[in-house]
VOGU-3710 file (C-alpha; in Angstrom, 3 decimals, decimal comma):
1> mkydfdtpva> 4,409/24,069/-8,787  2,659/25,663/-5,717  4,345/22,911/-3,686  7,617/22,086/-2,929  8,877/18,384/-3,579  12,237/18,687/-4,249  13,409/20,214/-1,127  15,213/17,391/1,058  14,226/16,817/4,546  16,249/15,457/7,097
11> rentssakyd> 15,038/12,802/8,854  17,886/10,780/10,590  17,264/10,754/14,284  13,668/11,146/14,431  12,912/7,430/15,262  12,277/7,320/11,055  11,920/3,362/10,579  12,843/4,294/7,250  16,121/6,115/8,073  16,986/5,074/11,610
21> lrkeifgrsd> 16,780/1,266/11,136  18,830/0,890/8,516  21,717/-0,966/10,417  19,118/-3,170/11,599  17,411/-4,111/8,434  20,205/-4,142/5,843  23,116/-4,609/7,978  24,851/-0,997/7,326  23,375/2,526/7,717  24,934/4,317/4,860
31> viplwladmd> 22,371/2,542/2,735  20,009/5,100/0,441  16,703/3,820/1,850  13,972/3,432/-0,802  11,992/0,321/0,779  9,408/1,616/3,097  6,043/2,736/1,978  6,257/6,395/3,333  7,419/9,627/1,522  10,344/11,820/1,839
41> fqtpgfiiea> 8,011/14,879/1,469  7,120/17,451/3,889  3,556/16,718/5,020  1,575/19,190/3,808  1,463/22,302/5,513  -2,551/22,515/5,868  -2,232/19,448/7,556  0,390/20,865/10,471  -1,233/24,008/10,722  -4,723/22,168/11,595
51> lkrrlqheil> -2,451/20,030/14,151  -1,409/22,963/15,457  -4,513/24,655/15,996  -5,706/21,882/17,693  -2,864/22,123/20,227  -4,162/25,159/21,147  -6,341/23,253/23,624  -4,167/22,317/25,951  -6,242/19,155/26,646  -5,841/15,880/25,639
61> gysfppdsfy> -8,011/13,557/26,656  -9,931/10,671/25,590  -11,531/11,453/22,271  -13,719/9,955/19,434  -14,525/10,715/15,738  -16,687/13,681/15,396  -18,999/13,727/12,557  -16,571/15,949/10,610  -14,311/13,339/10,631  -17,115/10,686/8,857
71> daiinwnrrr> -17,820/13,715/6,477  -14,258/14,248/5,436  -14,522/10,274/4,182  -17,636/10,324/2,585  -16,881/13,220/0,710  -13,331/12,517/-0,306  -14,339/9,036/-1,614  -16,942/10,565/-3,585  -15,460/13,741/-5,052  -12,422/11,101/-5,859
81> hewvikkewi> -13,694/7,832/-6,778  -17,478/8,390/-7,333  -18,346/5,820/-4,163  -21,316/6,723/-2,432  -20,435/6,096/1,375  -22,866/6,088/4,509  -21,478/6,836/7,892  -23,314/3,970/9,339  -20,816/2,048/6,978  -17,429/3,633/8,653
91> gfspgvvpal> -15,511/1,686/11,031  -12,251/2,895/12,603  -8,619/0,916/12,625  -5,388/1,943/14,004  -3,888/0,828/10,379  -4,825/-1,137/7,554  -2,512/-4,347/9,012  -4,246/-4,250/12,065  -7,468/-4,289/10,380  -6,819/-7,563/8,549
101> nllvmaltkp> -5,564/-9,177/11,587  -8,704/-8,126/13,198  -10,902/-9,243/10,438  -9,173/-12,613/10,103  -10,425/-13,003/13,873  -13,836/-11,791/13,501  -15,038/-12,965/10,648  -13,224/-16,723/10,356  -12,505/-19,603/12,296  -9,334/-21,602/12,632
111> gdkiivqppv> -8,769/-23,828/10,021  -10,439/-21,715/7,411  -8,875/-21,095/4,291  -8,037/-17,587/3,128  -6,942/-16,770/-0,627  -4,088/-14,420/-1,426  -2,781/-13,381/-4,445  1,024/-13,148/-4,397  3,381/-11,607/-5,379  1,602/-9,082/-2,624
121> yfpffsaven> 1,997/-6,826/0,186  3,654/-9,633/2,634  1,764/-8,739/5,960  -1,488/-10,534/3,903  0,329/-13,657/4,877  1,148/-13,138/8,619  -2,520/-11,993/9,068  -3,809/-15,184/7,824  -1,091/-18,013/9,472  -0,358/-15,836/12,812
131> hgrilvnnpl> -4,333/-16,928/13,396  -4,308/-20,488/12,800  -6,133/-20,085/9,674  -4,734/-21,884/6,270  -3,190/-19,626/3,550  -3,819/-20,600/-0,136  -2,141/-18,688/-3,144  -3,769/-17,840/-6,071  -0,694/-16,403/-7,761  -0,750/-13,696/-10,444
141> yydqgeyrmd> 1,017/-14,358/-13,690  3,254/-11,980/-15,609  2,614/-11,742/-19,069  4,288/-9,459/-21,706  5,423/-6,566/-18,717  1,940/-6,755/-17,039  0,524/-8,603/-14,336  -3,003/-10,299/-14,559  -5,264/-12,521/-12,338  -5,484/-16,482/-12,768
151> lkqlvlcldd> -8,823/-16,536/-12,028  -8,891/-20,052/-13,856  -6,701/-21,431/-11,130  -8,922/-19,390/-8,505  -11,943/-21,435/-9,230  -9,895/-24,416/-8,393  -9,103/-22,909/-5,143  -12,404/-22,061/-3,925  -13,680/-25,215/-1,896  -15,893/-25,382/1,006
161> kvtmiflcnp> -13,013/-24,325/3,543  -12,323/-20,997/1,894  -14,273/-18,091/3,549  -12,002/-14,850/2,556  -9,945/-13,422/0,169  -7,555/-10,735/0,492  -7,334/-8,413/-2,638  -4,726/-5,595/-2,987  -5,888/-2,715/-5,088  -4,377/-1,004/-6,532
171> hnptgnvwek> -2,084/-4,039/-6,191  1,081/-3,723/-3,899  4,040/-4,100/-5,201  2,926/-4,589/-8,875  1,098/-1,139/-9,077  -1,861/-2,856/-11,012  -5,228/-0,942/-10,886  -7,703/-3,775/-11,687  -10,445/-3,282/-14,230  -13,825/-3,347/-13,744
181> evlmelanlc> -14,130/-6,501/-15,970  -11,913/-8,483/-13,602  -13,614/-7,097/-10,570  -16,515/-8,281/-11,517  -15,534/-11,920/-12,432  -13,440/-12,179/-9,397  -16,621/-10,766/-6,968  -19,256/-12,783/-8,734  -17,266/-15,656/-7,765  -16,693/-14,840/-4,358
191> aerniimvsd> -20,436/-13,438/-3,777  -21,886/-16,836/-5,403  -19,944/-19,095/-2,566  -20,691/-16,392/0,342  -16,640/-15,856/0,812  -15,865/-12,321/2,340  -13,423/-10,111/0,190  -11,534/-7,381/2,078  -10,244/-5,211/-0,577  -6,971/-3,316/0,600
201> eihsdliypr> -7,420/0,021/-1,076  -4,769/1,943/0,801  -3,124/3,447/-2,775  -6,376/3,934/-4,477  -5,684/7,725/-4,360  -2,221/7,651/-5,797  -3,178/6,871/-9,431  -1,564/8,032/-12,701  -3,303/9,603/-15,459  -5,343/7,530/-17,844
211> yrhiplasls> -5,800/4,917/-15,258  -9,120/4,732/-13,009  -9,338/3,434/-9,735  -12,855/1,327/-8,945  -13,695/0,307/-5,578  -14,561/-3,217/-5,314  -17,220/-2,308/-3,310  -18,975/0,027/-5,670  -19,642/-2,470/-8,347  -23,290/-3,284/-6,947
221> saiaghtitc> -24,991/-3,291/-3,807  -24,847/-7,347/-3,904  -21,026/-6,871/-4,218  -20,748/-4,556/-1,383  -22,602/-7,041/0,939  -19,492/-9,301/0,966  -16,695/-6,546/0,813  -15,097/-5,026/3,326  -12,850/-2,072/1,936  -9,784/-0,736/4,013
231> lapsktfnla> -8,566/2,558/3,611  -6,037/5,391/4,907  -5,199/8,875/4,203  -1,308/7,550/5,362  0,277/6,819/1,893  -1,482/9,542/0,043  -0,535/12,141/2,519  2,455/10,862/4,756  0,407/10,087/7,525  1,437/6,616/8,695
241> glstsylvis> 2,722/7,419/12,045  -0,279/9,216/13,243  -1,960/5,450/13,001  -5,304/6,299/11,727  -7,149/4,457/9,200  -10,708/3,238/8,403  -12,647/0,501/6,764  -15,956/0,328/4,680  -18,747/-2,222/5,802  -22,306/-1,925/4,060
251> npelkkkyda> -23,217/-5,283/5,536  -24,539/-4,824/9,190  -23,690/-7,943/10,180  -20,141/-7,916/9,114  -19,709/-4,472/10,620  -21,329/-5,714/14,203  -18,733/-8,328/14,478  -15,894/-6,204/13,216  -16,804/-3,754/15,666  -17,164/-6,618/18,621
261> mldlvhvgag> -13,484/-7,555/18,107  -12,313/-4,080/17,882  -13,829/-3,574/21,011  -12,568/-6,637/22,551  -8,848/-5,765/22,026  -9,492/-2,277/22,828  -8,034/-0,876/20,056  -10,765/1,413/18,628  -10,498/4,415/20,482  -8,041/6,208/17,609
271> nifgftalea> -6,572/9,680/18,619  -7,164/13,284/18,661  -4,216/14,218/16,019  -4,806/11,096/13,862  -8,728/12,196/13,251  -7,600/16,073/12,843  -5,081/15,131/10,027  -7,591/13,264/8,511  -10,059/15,773/8,126  -7,270/18,373/7,023
281> aynegdewle> -5,934/16,170/4,160  -9,561/14,907/2,857  -10,930/18,324/2,969  -7,920/20,587/1,637  -6,140/18,089/0,171  -6,914/17,574/-3,508  -4,588/19,941/-5,390  -1,636/19,033/-3,125  -2,405/15,450/-4,371  -2,880/16,232/-7,803
291> qlmeyigdnl> 0,870/18,055/-7,873  2,044/15,194/-5,579  1,383/12,942/-8,661  2,565/14,990/-10,794  6,057/15,046/-9,552  6,155/11,366/-8,575  4,996/10,981/-12,475  8,150/12,593/-13,593  10,291/10,583/-11,457  8,267/7,214/-12,813
301> rfltdflrey> 9,578/8,379/-16,374  13,140/9,537/-15,130  13,604/6,150/-13,379  12,194/4,333/-16,322  14,302/6,414/-18,791  17,540/6,382/-16,787  17,114/2,269/-16,779  16,266/1,641/-20,186  19,440/3,974/-21,290  22,211/3,050/-18,449
311> ippikvvkpa> 21,390/-0,219/-17,037  19,168/-2,096/-19,855  19,356/-5,339/-17,712  16,824/-4,222/-14,784  13,449/-3,232/-15,946  10,553/-0,993/-14,664  6,828/-3,005/-14,328  4,791/-0,329/-15,303  2,706/1,089/-12,743  -1,154/2,312/-12,870
321> atymvwldcr> -0,885/3,372/-9,666  1,624/3,878/-6,166  5,270/5,485/-6,063  6,145/1,811/-4,914  7,770/0,626/-8,191  8,495/-3,458/-9,079  11,734/-3,309/-10,590  12,080/-6,928/-12,530  16,029/-7,630/-12,689  16,195/-10,969/-13,677
331> emglgvkelr> 18,341/-10,321/-16,465  21,315/-9,615/-13,909  21,257/-13,571/-13,534  21,786/-13,403/-9,866  20,174/-15,601/-7,031  17,789/-14,140/-4,499  20,617/-13,882/-1,836  23,081/-12,353/-4,185  20,495/-10,042/-5,685  19,716/-8,458/-1,982
341> dfmihkaglg> 23,485/-8,546/-1,371  24,547/-6,635/-4,448  21,703/-4,101/-3,919  22,682/-3,692/-0,482  26,639/-3,673/-0,124  27,434/-3,380/-4,111  24,932/-0,413/-4,852  24,698/0,976/-1,319  20,337/0,551/-2,158  17,706/-0,287/0,622
351> lsdgplfgqg> 15,210/-1,607/-1,511  12,189/-3,977/-0,573  13,160/-7,643/-1,536  11,223/-8,936/-3,605  10,911/-12,676/-1,918  9,026/-11,123/0,717  5,988/-10,721/-1,611  5,775/-13,914/-1,897  5,444/-16,510/-4,519  7,079/-15,026/-7,838
361> gegfqrinia> 9,016/-12,328/-6,243  12,282/-13,960/-6,699  14,581/-11,731/-8,972  12,383/-8,755/-8,356  12,961/-5,547/-6,261  10,624/-2,864/-5,222  11,601/0,790/-4,957  10,096/3,514/-3,722  10,119/6,794/-5,765  8,202/9,116/-3,450
371> cpratlekal> 11,320/11,210/-2,657  13,294/14,563/-4,219  14,412/13,748/-7,891  18,104/14,374/-6,569  17,823/11,293/-3,840  16,412/9,310/-6,787  19,013/10,678/-9,482  21,914/9,587/-6,335  20,501/6,238/-6,169  20,441/5,488/-9,617
381> crlqdavkkk> 23,958/6,445/-10,238  25,037/4,133/-7,114  23,271/1,687/-9,210  24,688/2,262/-12,448  28,233/2,097/-11,138  27,514/-0,952/-9,620  26,526/-2,660/-12,269  29,449/-1,581/-14,351  31,914/-3,116/-11,895  29,728/-6,367/-12,275
391> vsgiq> 29,904/-6,635/-15,720  33,390/-5,765/-15,802  34,343/-8,105/-13,309  35,380/-5,491/-10,189  34,756/-6,395/-7,160
//
């Protein structure tokens, strides 16, 4: 393998939210942090070199995204997802979460209803409720180890006050990649009622073999006219600290309203290094990404096999995408607070607590497996020892 994913990188004392906020988040600073969705792998060298080249010009003044920025996005999405987009459809955002909030403010009004599908990425909830909109839950249902959309229940939610739905595809935290037939049915339900579909597709590059990500907006031009797609290189290439993401909005009316809101709050300028890193990632990152997914795939197999053999009460919800893995811990027989405390204080692990993701999250934990194998093995051995002590009654 050309790229090294085994060598640990010390991240303490680098203002790393994942490592240096452990005491604040978990109440102790010695947990193995496998919660926040960034990777413990080195940012690819070709991105670091591109940033160094940019630093050779010693003025870091106001900037704007050059044509090469848009070209990199267009070529990447055509190459990776067979999705043809145009420059004028692309809008900037400092992150997907800011984009969700900006879209709610720009395209809905107080009192409007916005649908989410929990358990789901929890900033969806605050993006709705913090702006005086009404959150409507259309929960996924868990059927024989697989999550499915409840489209029959969705229809019952669709009254005249529903103006927007948040879709997560690939889905965080379950790892689902929604199939074309499901996306078509969802999109047709929304399009015929003029409901705006905001599709968070930030994990779309992180797909396991035998699966394929289908951008919602690629289904048809009519569906694209009701869809806003949120994307970024940050999850794929470990660039979250550069605050650079983008939206694809083919409907000119929606794009105009979004751009106006972006301008109103003055967060649309972006930053030089984010632009530079995105271009390098999308222009040079194919081989690195292929090797990354091979390594993460091996980590997923290691996790699955280890739990099956040594900790059978905890089961992997098999993902089709992303390095965030949803763990079914319900057979542990612990309440919500008990399970969280067990993971932190008995196993010494910093995971994402299932209830954060809303309805259906009770009894689940989310683990980040984008780390060196040795780190994952150490974490699982800690968990195994804690479970053994629980079973034997040792406190």
